[in-house]
N, C-alpha and C positions, 0 to 999 in steps of 0.2 A: 379333610374338611368336608362338611355336608351342609345342606340347606334344610334346617329343621326349625323353622319358625314356630310351627304348630298351626293347625288350621289348614287352609288350602295349600300352603307351601310347606309340605311335610314329607320328606323322602322316606321316612320310616313310619310304619303304621302297625297296628295290632297284628300279631302278638308281640312284635319286637319293641313297640313303643306305644305310649298312650296316644289316643286321638284327642286333639285339643280343639277348643273353640278358636276361631280367628282372633288374633291379638286385639283388634278394636272391640270386638264383642266381649272379650275377656275383661278389658279395661272398663267398658260400659257397665257390665254386670257387677263388677267389684265396686264401682262408684269412686268418686274423687278421694274419699278418705282411705280407701283400702287398695286402690289400684297399684300403688308402688309396691306394697308388701305382697300383693297377689301375683304381680308379674315376677317379683324376685323368686317366690316359691315355685311358680310355674317353670321358670327357666333353671332353677336349681334341680328340679326333677328331670327336666330335659337333659341337663348336663350329666346327671347321674346315669341316665339311660345311655347316653352317647359314650361315656367313659367305659361303661360295662361292655360295650361293643368294640372298644379299642379306638374310638374316634375322639380326637382332642382338639378339634376346631369346628366352629359353627358360624354360619353367616347370619348373625344377629348380634346386636340390635339393629332394627330398621327405624331410623329417626327421620324419615320423610314426613312432612306435614300433611295431614288429611284435610283437604279443603273442599269447597263445593264442586270444584272442577276436576278433582282427582279421579283418574280413570278407575273403573271398578276392579281391574286386575290388581290394583295396589291398595285401594282405599281401606279395606278391612284388615289389611296387614299392618297398617299404621297404628300409632298409639294415641293419636289425637290431633287437634288443629293448632294448639298453642305452643310456641317454641320452648318456653320455659318448662311447661309440663312435660312435653315430649323429651326434653333433655334429661329431666329428673327421672322419668320412667326408663329412658334408655340407659342411664347410669345403673339403675337397679338390675336391668337385664344383663348388662355387661358384668356387673359384680357377681351375679349369680353364676354366670359361666366361669369366671375366674375362681370363685370359691369351690366350684365343682371340678376344677382341673381342666377346663376347656377354654381355648382361646376364642374370644369374641371377635367378630368382623363387623365393623361399623359400616352401614350402607344406607342409601346409595349416595355416596358423597359426591357433590355437595348438595344434593336434594333432588328428589324426583316427584314431589307431591303436586307440582303444578302441571305435570304432564297430562294432557287430555287424550293421549294415544297409548296403546300398549306397546312398549319397546321390544317385546318378543316378536312383534309383527311389523311395526312401523316406527319411524323416527319421530319422536315428539319434539315440538318446538315451543319454547317458552319465551314470550316477548317482554316479560317483566323487567323493569329497569334494575341496574346493579345495586343501587342504594336500597331498594325494597328487598331484593334477594338477600343482601347482607344482613338486614335486620330481622328477616323471617326465616326463610328456607335454610340459610347457611348457619343460623344461630345454634341449633342443637348440635351440629357437627363441631362448631367452635367450642362449645361447652364440653365436648367429649374428645377433644383433640389429643388427649394423652393415651387413648387406647392404642393397642399394638398393631392393629390391622384395619384396613378400610377397603371398601369396594366402590368402584366408580358407577356413574349413571350414564346410560346411553340416551342422551337427549341433547338438543341444541339450546344453549342459553344465548339468545340473539344479542344480548347486551354485552356479552363477553367474547364470542367468537361464532363464526358460522359453521365450524366443525363440531361434530358430536363431542361431548365432554371427554369421553375416553380417549379421543384422538387429538385433543386440543391442548397445546402448550400453555395458552393463556389461562384456561380453566385449571390446569394442574398448578400453575403459579398461584392462583387463588386458593386452591386447596392447601398448598404448602405455606404460603406467606400470609394471606388474609385469614384463613381459617386456622392456620398454625398446626396443621396435622403433620406429624413427623414419623408416623408409623409406616409400615409396608403397605403400599397401595396395589391392589389387584384389580384387574378389569372385571366388569360383569362378563357374563358368558360372551365370548367374542363371536360366537356363531349366531347370536340373536339377529333377527331380521331388521332391526333398527340400523345396523351397519351394513353397508354395501361394498362389495369388493372381494378380492381373494383373501382367504384366511391369512396367508403369508404376508400380504401387504398390510392388512389390518393389524396383525401382530407387531410388525415392525413399526407401524405408525403409533401404536399405543405405547410402546417402549420409548420411542423417540419423543413422545409427548411428555413423558415423565412417569409412566406406570412402572412398577417394579416387576410385576408378574402378570402373565396372560392366562386368563381362565378360559378353558375350553371344555364345555360340559356335555355337548351332544354332537356326536359325529363318529366317523370311522377311525380305526387305528391309523390309517394313512393320513387322514386329516390332522390327527393329533401330532403325528410326526412332523407334518408340515408346519404346524404352529410352533412346536418345540424348536425346530431348526431356525425358523424365522426370528423367534424371540431371542435365541442365543443364550449364552451364559450370563448370569447376573453380573452387573458391574459392582464395584467396591461399595458404593453407597447403598445399593439395593441389598447386597449381601449383609451389610452392617445392620440394616433395618430388619432383615429376616432373622438375624441372630438375636437382636434385641426382642423381637416378638416371641421367639422360642424361649428366651430367658424369662418372659413374663408368665409362662405356664407354671402353675402351682400344683403341689400335691393336693388332691381333693380333701376338703374338710369332711369330717364324719357327718353322716346324714341319717336321721331317723325317718325312714320312709313313711311309716304309719302315722307318726305325729305330724309330719309335713303335709301329708294328704289331708289330715283332719283339720289342720290350721287353714289350708287353702280352701277347703269346703266351707268352713265357717266364714271366711272373708268373702267368698263368692255366693253366699246364700244358698248353697247346695249344689248348683250345677257347675261343675268344673270342666267336664270333658265334652267334646263335640258329639 
């Protein structure tokens, strides 16, 4: 798996991969009529690049809502402010990955858009009531609850629990029962500074809360061993979800790169890349 949204969050760059506009800029430039098709083609090309490098999982789509308060670290990575539109665009992104033989990871479930802090450095706190969250932030994730994999958000939803969502059994129940997501749930990077404590304790707490997999992206080999030991072996339910996710992986459909790039340039009015 890799984090290859395009734009600021893009682990591979030229000459290995195209350099893309941030997703929100991509959507804005394409316009309402073309955004869905333009995102599909963008991520079809990204999926093609990833498969060519032997990578068959990508941490996208990101269906957090972009609001007035959304922290800059996240805002231009979003697809827009309206739940229905974001869900539709997220579906296009997910389908592009699947058609390209890459598993999509839905993030940051159940929604990170209201966070006014960067969870890489601080723990965001959202005070919005549960009814409003269900109708807005959670809605795109509910619409995409059939996707095979999801990633949690490191923030506190005060209306649900005082613990960060990744470590919160009540939030995980919302993800499973209210949102209806039955795919494999991985944590966001467990080493992010939003979470405080020993990596081993955080790993155990996330599994106890209901996460299936602990993601550790930045650290030493010793730290990764600590996380792996603390997380332990997958239980039966997590293993079944992992197997179902792997079964969703498809043989890539044929792709005419030149024609796809031409179609995308037409939809985007010329500027496609960052």
